[in-house]
C-alpha positions in Angstrom: 10.9 17.3 -16.3 8.4 16.5 -13.6 6.0 15.0 -16.2 8.6 12.4 -17.1 7.9 10.5 -13.9 5.4 7.8 -14.9 3.5 7.9 -11.6 4.0 11.6 -10.9 0.3 12.6 -11.2 -1.0 10.0 -8.7 1.9 10.3 -6.3 2.0 14.1 -6.1 -1.6 14.1 -5.1 -0.6 12.4 -1.9 2.5 14.4 -1.1 3.2 17.4 1.1 5.1 20.4 -0.2 8.4 18.9 1.1 7.7 15.7 -0.8 6.9 17.6 -4.0 10.2 19.4 -3.6 12.1 16.1 -3.3 10.3 14.8 -6.4 11.5 17.9 -8.3 15.0 17.3 -7.2 14.7 13.6 -8.3 13.6 14.6 -11.7 16.3 17.2 -12.1 19.1 14.9 -11.0 17.7 12.1 -13.1 17.9 14.1 -16.3 21.3 15.7 -15.5 22.8 12.3 -15.0 23.9 12.9 -11.5 23.5 9.4 -10.1 24.7 10.1 -6.6 22.3 13.0 -6.2 19.5 11.0 -7.6 20.1 8.2 -5.1 20.4 10.7 -2.3 17.0 12.3 -3.2 15.3 8.9 -3.4 16.6 8.2 0.2 15.4 11.5 1.4 12.0 10.9 -0.2 11.7 7.6 1.6 12.5 9.2 4.9 10.1 12.0 4.4 7.2 9.7 3.4 8.1 7.4 6.4 8.0 10.3 8.8 4.8 11.9 7.5 2.6 9.0 6.6 0.9 6.1 8.4 2.3 3.0 6.7 0.2 0.3 5.3 0.4 -2.9 7.2 0.8 -5.9 4.8 0.9 -9.5 5.9 2.6 -12.0 3.6 0.9 -15.3 3.8 3.0 -18.0 2.2 4.3 -21.6 2.4 7.9 -22.3 3.6 9.0 -23.6 0.2 8.2 -20.2 -1.4 10.3 -18.3 1.1 13.0 -17.1 -1.3 10.7 -15.3 -3.7 8.4 -14.1 -0.9 11.5 -12.6 0.9 12.4 -10.8 -2.3 8.9 -9.4 -2.5 9.1 -8.4 1.2 12.3 -6.4 0.4 10.7 -4.7 -2.5 7.6 -3.7 -0.5 9.7 -2.5 2.4 11.8 -0.3 0.0 8.6 1.6 -1.1 8.7 3.5 2.2 5.0 3.7 2.7 4.4 -0.1 3.3 5.2 -2.0 6.5 5.3 -5.7 5.3 5.2 -8.5 7.8 7.2 -11.7 7.1 7.8 -14.2 9.9 11.5 -14.6 9.4 12.0 -10.9 9.4 9.6 -9.9 12.3 9.6 -12.8 14.8 11.9 -12.4 17.8 13.6 -15.3 19.6 11.4 -16.7 22.3 8.1 -15.4 20.8 5.2 -17.8 20.4 5.3 -17.8 16.6 1.7 -19.0 16.0 0.2 -16.4 18.3 2.3 -13.6 16.8 1.2 -14.7 13.3 -2.5 -14.6 14.2 -2.1 -11.2 15.8 -0.3 -9.9 12.7 -3.1 -11.1 10.5 -5.7 -9.4 12.7 -3.7 -6.2 12.7 -3.0 -6.2 8.9 -4.6 -3.7 6.5 -4.0 -6.1 3.7 -3.0 -9.8 3.4 -1.1 -11.0 0.3 -1.8 -14.7 0.0 1.2 -16.1 -2.0 0.2 -19.2 -4.1 2.2 -21.7 -6.0 1.6 -25.3 -7.3 3.4 -26.7 -4.3 1.7 -24.6 -1.7 -1.9 -25.1 -2.8 -1.4 -28.9 -2.5 0.3 -28.6 0.8 -1.3 -29.8 4.0 -0.6 -28.3 7.5 -0.2 -24.9 9.0 -0.2 -23.0 5.7 -3.9 -24.0 5.1 -4.7 -23.1 8.7 -3.1 -19.7 8.2 -5.3 -19.1 5.1 -8.4 -20.1 7.1 -7.4 -17.5 9.7 -7.1 -14.9 7.0 -10.5 -15.8 5.6 -12.1 -15.6 9.1 -10.7 -12.1 9.5 -11.9 -11.1 6.0 -15.5 -12.2 7.0 -15.5 -9.4 9.6 -14.5 -6.7 7.1 -17.1 -4.4 5.4 -18.3 -5.5 2.0 -16.1 -4.1 -0.8 -13.0 -3.6 1.4 -9.7 -4.6 0.0 -8.2 -7.0 2.4 -7.1 -10.2 0.6 -5.0 -10.1 -2.5 -4.1 -13.5 -4.0 -0.7 -13.5 -5.6 0.2 -16.3 -8.0 3.9 -17.2 -8.0 3.5 -19.7 -10.8 0.7 -21.1 -13.1 -1.2 -22.7 -10.2 -4.9 -23.3 -9.9 -6.4 -20.7 -7.6 -8.1 -22.3 -4.6 -11.9 -22.1 -4.8 -12.1 -20.3 -1.4 -9.9 -17.5 -2.7 -11.4 -17.3 -6.2 -13.8 -14.5 -5.3 -10.9 -12.0 -5.1 -9.1 -10.6 -8.1 -5.6 -12.1 -8.2 -2.3 -10.8 -9.4 0.3 -12.8 -11.3 3.9 -12.4 -10.2 5.4 -14.6 -12.9 7.1 -15.1 -15.3 10.1 -13.0 -14.8 9.3 -10.8 -17.8 5.9 -10.0 -16.3 7.0 -9.3 -12.8 7.3 -5.5 -13.2 3.7 -5.4 -14.5 2.4 -7.7 -11.8 4.2 -5.7 -9.1 2.8 -2.5 -10.4 -0.7 -3.9 -10.3 -0.1 -5.1 -6.7 1.1 -1.6 -5.7 -2.1 -0.1 -7.2 -4.3 -2.3 -5.0 -2.2 -1.5 -1.9 -2.3 2.3 -2.6 -6.1 2.1 -3.1 -6.3 0.5 0.3 -4.1 3.2 1.9 -6.3 5.9 0.4 -9.3 4.3 2.1 -7.6 4.4 5.4 -6.0 7.8 5.3 -8.0 11.0 4.6 -6.0 13.6 2.8 -6.6 17.3 1.9 -7.3 17.5 -1.8 -5.6 20.9 -1.9 -2.2 20.3 -0.2 -2.2 16.5 -0.1 -1.4 16.3 3.7 -3.1 13.8 6.0 -5.9 15.4 7.9 -7.3 14.8 11.4 -10.9 14.9 12.5 -10.6 18.4 13.8 -11.1 21.5 11.6 -11.9 19.4 8.6 -14.1 20.6 5.7 -16.0 18.0 3.6 -17.5 18.9 0.3 -21.3 18.3 0.4 -21.4 17.5 -3.3 -18.6 14.8 -3.8 -17.4 14.2 -0.2 -13.8 15.4 -0.8 -11.9 16.5 2.3 -9.9 19.7 2.9 -8.1 21.4 5.8 -10.1 24.4 7.0 -7.2 26.7 6.1 -6.9 25.2 2.6 -10.7 25.6 2.0 -10.5 29.2 3.0 -7.9 29.8 0.3 -9.8 28.2 -2.6 -13.5 28.5 -1.6 -14.6 25.8 -4.0 -14.0 22.0 -4.4 -11.2 21.2 -6.8 -13.1 18.0 -7.9 -16.6 19.2 -8.5 -16.3 23.0 -8.2 -19.0 23.1 -5.6 -18.9 25.8 -2.9 -21.2 23.9 -0.5 -19.3 22.3 2.4 -19.7 21.2 6.0 -17.4 21.3 9.0 -16.5 18.0 10.7 -15.7 18.5 14.4 
């Protein structure tokens, strides 16, 4: 039954033994029709992933008139468990200097989703200033880094200054699941760039007692490498210790 989960292959690669066990319980309860158990296992999985993983910081850049659909996107991303989305109405506290906090959040973000619509791209004011801040931060990132993801909320013209990045369509309603899946794919790729994981057990690794395959650059815990002796990706036995 584990194979029935459409994302199981990619997800299990990034899970600890406990997470794999929860996935197994999810699949078992899904196919036995036990809805309460299924929901319980999904909650446990979210807790486990939240406790063991460094979450991806995602800033949602948007215009005020698009707030309802962006808030819905915020809730979906938050429910994933491995994403820490930032939305002004959800994160700002009374008395905080909102413009300063927004700038700090953009600078701290791993990824910025720039939400675009016909009304927002034609809007003057702070929204355009916020995009400029995002572009300034992007200029400081290494080439090839995933940082800006334009997200079209309707059939708007992509601003020229954002056209260099591959965009995602979050419309119409019938296409939303596909668009959301593409968005998650980009976000997961970014998280993989940030967090090194052992190819054998899937757990996050530190800089100490880490083995790197000389052939393909895959990482392993020392104890895991001692068990297998060769790289699972390229089957090479040549490795180096990272101290």
